[in-house]
N, C-alpha and C positions, 0 to 999 in steps of 0.2 A: 503472567501463566504462558505457557506455550500452548499453539494454537491445537496442538494435539491434546494438550493435558485438556481443555478446556472443552474441545470434542469427547474424550474421554468419560469428562466429568456430568456431558450432556447426558450420555447415555445415548446418543447420536453413532451411525456409521458416517463413513464419507461419503457414502453413498447419499445417504439422506439430506448433508449438508451442502453437499452441490445441489439436490434438487429442490434446498426449498433457496439456497441462492442462484442458483439460475444460473450453474455454468457445469460443465461437464464433471463425471467425476474424477479421470486425470485431470482437469486442469486445477479443480480443489486439493487431486494429492499436489501436486508440483507446488503448488502454493504452500503446504503443510509441510512439506519436506523442504523448505526453500529452496525449491530450485525454478522457483517465477515469485516476483512479488503483484497481488495483488491493485488493479485499481482502486480508485477511492470506491465507487461507486459497489464494485467486487467485495473490499472490503467490508463496506457497511453493510452491506447483505449476507456478507457470512457473520461478521459481529451480532446480527441479530436472528441468525440460524442458533447461536449457539447462547444467545438469551446473554450476549457481552457486550462492551464494547470496542470502539476501531481502540484507543488507543488500549485497550487491559491488551488483546490479541497483539496489536501490531506494533504501538508507541515504543515500547523498552527496546525494539531493535533500531530504531532512529537515531543515528548518531547525531551529539548533540554540536550547535553551532561551531563552526572551528574545527570538528575532529569528521580524519575521513571513515569510511566503515570497517577498516582493519584498525583503530584505535589511534593514527598518526595525527599530528597535526595538519592538517592542509596549511598551503605557502598563502600568503597574503592575496597572493595575485589570483591562485584560485578560487578561493573568498568572494575580494573584487568580482569579476566576473560571474559567478554562483549568482552571488547578493543585489545584481544589474538586473541579470536578468529575471531572476525571483519578485523582485519588488517592481516590476515593469508587467511579469504578467498577472500580477496581483492590483495594483495599479488601476488596470484597464476593466478588471474584470469580466471580460470578455476575452473569447479567442476568435483568432482571426483567423480568415478560410484562408485557405490555400490560392496559392497563388495561377490564375485563371478563373478561376470559381464562380457562378454567373452574378450576376446584378448589375 
């Protein structure tokens, strides 16, 4: 189900969903029109506002491992770098502070 279809099914306006998701109406519109991708937090808030799940609203657009957004197979070198970065981030479970940040 598309984001627009879910919103229309809920009977809410873009402004109502945006307000419930604590984002601007313009930001919501850009997400609904596919111009921007929401952060995880924003996706969760939108799903909550629409009484849906993140997977139902945004999951279908996520390319499978080994697929690029255009549907082409990524080369092994691209995947290797991606997987290393993803695994490192996930295994740490924390975000690094920007260089020079206090502490």
